[in-house]
ZAMARGU-4260 file (C-alpha; in steps of 0.2 Angstrom, whole numbers, plus 5000, padded with zeros to 4 digits):
<rodrens>
0) 5000/5000/5000 | 5006/5017/4995 | 5008/5029/5010 | 5006/5048/5004 | 5016/5060/5013
5) 5015/5079/5016 | 5031/5088/5022 | 5031/5105/5030 | 5045/5117/5033 | 5055/5105/5021
10) 5072/5114/5019 | 5083/5103/5007 | 5074/5087/5008 | 5081/5077/5023 | 5063/5069/5027
15) 5060/5065/5010 | 5076/5058/5007 | 5075/5047/5021 | 5058/5041/5016 | 5065/5037/4999
20) 5079/5026/5007 | 5068/5014/5018 | 5058/5000/5011 | 5041/5006/5010 | 5031/5014/4996
25) 5030/5033/5001 | 5025/5045/4989 | 5027/5064/4991 | 5012/5073/4987 | 5017/5089/4991
30) 5028/5100/5003 | 5029/5118/5010 | 5045/5129/5011 | 5049/5147/5007 | 5069/5148/5008
35) 5074/5151/4990 | 5091/5141/4992 | 5083/5127/5000 | 5069/5127/4987 | 5083/5126/4973
40) 5090/5111/4980 | 5074/5101/4985 | 5068/5104/4966 | 5084/5098/4959 | 5081/5081/4969
45) 5062/5080/4970 | 5057/5086/4952 | 5038/5089/4949 | 5032/5089/4968 | 5022/5104/4971
50) 5027/5118/4984 | 5013/5125/4994 | 5024/5139/4999 | 5022/5149/5016 | 5014/5137/5028
55) 5004/5151/5036 | 4994/5153/5020 | 4990/5135/5016 | 4973/5131/5013 | 4971/5114/5020
60) 4955/5111/5009 | 4966/5113/4993 | 4979/5098/4999 | 4976/5081/4993 | 4973/5067/5007
65) 4989/5060/5014 | 4993/5047/5026 | 5009/5055/5034 | 5014/5073/5040 | 5032/5076/5043
70) 5039/5094/5048 | 5055/5101/5057 | 5047/5116/5063 | 5054/5132/5071 | 5054/5132/5091
75) 5044/5147/5095 | 5035/5153/5112 | 5016/5152/5114 | 5010/5168/5121 | 4994/5161/5130
80) 5002/5143/5133 | 4993/5134/5147 | 4976/5142/5144 | 4969/5128/5137 | 4960/5138/5122
85) 4962/5124/5110 | 4972/5129/5094 | 4969/5147/5099 | 4984/5144/5113 | 4997/5141/5097
90) 4989/5154/5085 | 5002/5166/5078 | 5015/5152/5079 | 5021/5141/5065 | 5016/5124/5075
95) 4998/5132/5074 | 4999/5129/5055 | 5003/5110/5058 | 4989/5109/5070 | 4976/5116/5059
100) 4981/5105/5044 | 4981/5090/5055 | 4964/5095/5060 | 4956/5096/5043 | 4967/5082/5035
105) 4968/5069/5048 | 4982/5059/5043 | 4985/5044/5051 | 5004/5047/5058 | 5014/5062/5061
110) 5033/5064/5063 | 5040/5081/5070 | 5058/5085/5073 | 5064/5100/5083 | 5079/5105/5094
115) 5081/5098/5112 | 5078/5114/5119 | 5059/5113/5114 | 5057/5101/5131 | 5062/5117/5142
120) 5057/5131/5131 | 5046/5143/5141 | 5049/5133/5156 | 5041/5118/5147 | 5024/5126/5143
125) 5028/5126/5124 | 5031/5108/5124 | 5016/5104/5136 | 5005/5114/5125 | 5011/5103/5108
130) 5006/5087/5118 | 4990/5095/5123 | 4986/5101/5106 | 4989/5084/5097 | 4979/5075/5110
135) 4965/5085/5108 | 4966/5083/5089 | 4965/5064/5092 | 4984/5058/5091 | 4992/5047/5104
140) 5009/5055/5106 | 5026/5048/5110 | 5043/5057/5109 | 5061/5054/5111 | 5077/5064/5111
145) 5089/5056/5098 | 5108/5060/5095 | 5114/5057/5077 | 5131/5050/5084 | 5120/5033/5088
150) 5115/5032/5069 | 5130/5032/5059 | 5136/5048/5058 | 5150/5056/5067 | 5140/5071/5073
155) 5135/5075/5092 | 5117/5082/5087 | 5103/5080/5099 | 5085/5083/5093 | 5068/5078/5100
160) 5057/5067/5088 | 5038/5068/5091 | 5028/5053/5083 | 5009/5054/5083 | 4997/5040/5080
165) 4979/5045/5075 | 4964/5036/5086 | 4976/5027/5097 | 4980/5028/5115 | 4997/5036/5121
170) 5006/5021/5124 | 5026/5021/5119 | 5024/5009/5103 | 5040/5015/5094 | 5051/5024/5106
175) 5061/5023/5116 | 5075/5017/5104 | 5088/5007/5114 | 5104/5017/5112 | 5114/5010/5100
180) 5133/5011/5100 | 5141/5026/5095 | 5152/5028/5079 | 5168/5017/5081 | 5184/5023/5074
185) 5177/5037/5063 | 5193/5036/5054 | 5188/5021/5046 | 5171/5028/5039 | 5169/5039/5023
190) 5164/5054/5032 | 5180/5055/5043 | 5192/5050/5030 | 5193/5068/5023 | 5193/5075/5039
195) 5213/5069/5043 | 5222/5082/5034 | 5225/5099/5040 | 5220/5115/5029 | 5207/5128/5028
200) 5190/5124/5020 | 5184/5143/5018 | 5169/5141/5025 | 5160/5136/5043 | 5143/5133/5050
205) 5139/5134/5070 | 5130/5121/5078 | 5138/5105/5070 | 5148/5095/5082 | 5160/5080/5077
210) 5166/5065/5086 | 5184/5061/5083 | 5194/5045/5088 | 5212/5041/5084 | 5228/5047/5089
215) 5239/5063/5094 | 5256/5061/5090 | 5263/5048/5100 | 5248/5046/5111 | 5238/5030/5105
220) 5224/5033/5121 | 5217/5050/5117 | 5210/5063/5105 | 5212/5082/5107 | 5198/5094/5102
225) 5194/5112/5102 | 5178/5121/5108 | 5172/5137/5101 | 5183/5148/5111 | 5198/5138/5104
230) 5201/5129/5121 | 5210/5113/5118 | 5202/5098/5127 | 5210/5080/5128 | 5197/5065/5127
235) 5200/5048/5130 | 5197/5036/5114 | 5179/5029/5111 | 5170/5045/5107 | 5173/5063/5110
240) 5164/5078/5106 | 5171/5090/5093 | 5171/5109/5092 | 5154/5116/5092 | 5159/5129/5079
245) 5162/5114/5066 | 5181/5117/5068 | 5190/5100/5065 | 5208/5097/5073 | 5221/5084/5074
250) 5239/5085/5080 | 5244/5095/5065 | 5231/5110/5068 | 5213/5116/5065 | 5203/5119/5049
255) 5185/5121/5045 | 5173/5108/5037 | 5169/5107/5019 | 5153/5108/5012 | 5154/5090/5006
260) 5159/5085/5024 | 5144/5093/5030 | 5134/5084/5018 | 5141/5067/5025 | 5139/5073/5043
265) 5120/5075/5040 | 5119/5059/5030 | 5117/5066/5011 | 5124/5061/4997 | 5140/5070/4990
270) 5135/5085/4981 | 5118/5086/4986 | 5119/5106/4990 | 5130/5109/4974 | 5124/5124/4964
275) 5123/5135/4979 | 5138/5146/4987 | 5146/5139/5003 | 5138/5150/5014 | 5122/5144/5009
280) 5126/5127/5009 | 5132/5127/5026 | 5116/5136/5031 | 5104/5124/5023 | 5114/5109/5030
285) 5114/5115/5047 | 5095/5119/5047 | 5092/5102/5039 | 5088/5086/5048 | 5100/5071/5049
290) 5094/5057/5036 | 5100/5045/5044 | 5090/5047/5061 | 5074/5051/5051 | 5075/5034/5043
295) 5077/5025/5059 | 5062/5033/5064 | 5052/5030/5049 | 5058/5012/5048 | 5053/5009/5066
300) 5035/5017/5063 | 5032/5007/5048 | 5037/4991/5054 | 5026/4992/5069 | 5011/4996/5059
305) 5014/4979/5049 | 5013/4968/5064
</rodrens>
């Protein structure tokens, strides 16, 4: 059976690439994105898919029916959070537009992604309001913070994933994922093979963290990384967190990541963002979901549904 998917705040197509990579028949019936650079990348890889544009202006009645809504939506405070006024509690935020489309279209499932800070945003009121609204709309909801480093890429990147099941109780059917082992020796991976040489790539994106294992000089027990302030830290082998600004270091010095390396760290094929300036490549990749993580979530969701 074909699973029809609608995507919001789609960026460069991380959710879509993940859906395409799993062993399910998932058809993208439309997406919503306003950034011209992200749209350029998206349309290069997903030709002929209609862009419904600004999420705040989408008329849900004009959307085809679909089974799955996915969205990596921006985190915003709700000015009236906690007053229990239904959808009015989220009016004026981008989550409101997700909720009103869910209300009108009633897809069977939803998968939302956001920064880990959503849990504590506005002293927790924002997250509690999201859960209440989804419940009021008839969705059983479960969630978990997942780290990209546990899903095959050498990047410390924590994001919260929310899964909704229409008309089901709130039992935790998909989550929690058992914590898989972190990336072993990343020097043996395709990603890290390009990270072993010093030099300057001429660009940077804040917020991408690296794991590096290996040696420093004659020291076979530790790895040195640099934090955003340039302070050197030595971490025992088995996984460490690299510089939060995306800088990479080995014992020969520091350099910035290349756009191709950033594509690999996010689970995209080499050249996915080619055609943009380096500045826009870093920006759009930094705003993207990690494809590997989304693929694991979707595989677990639809494996569960076949039982």
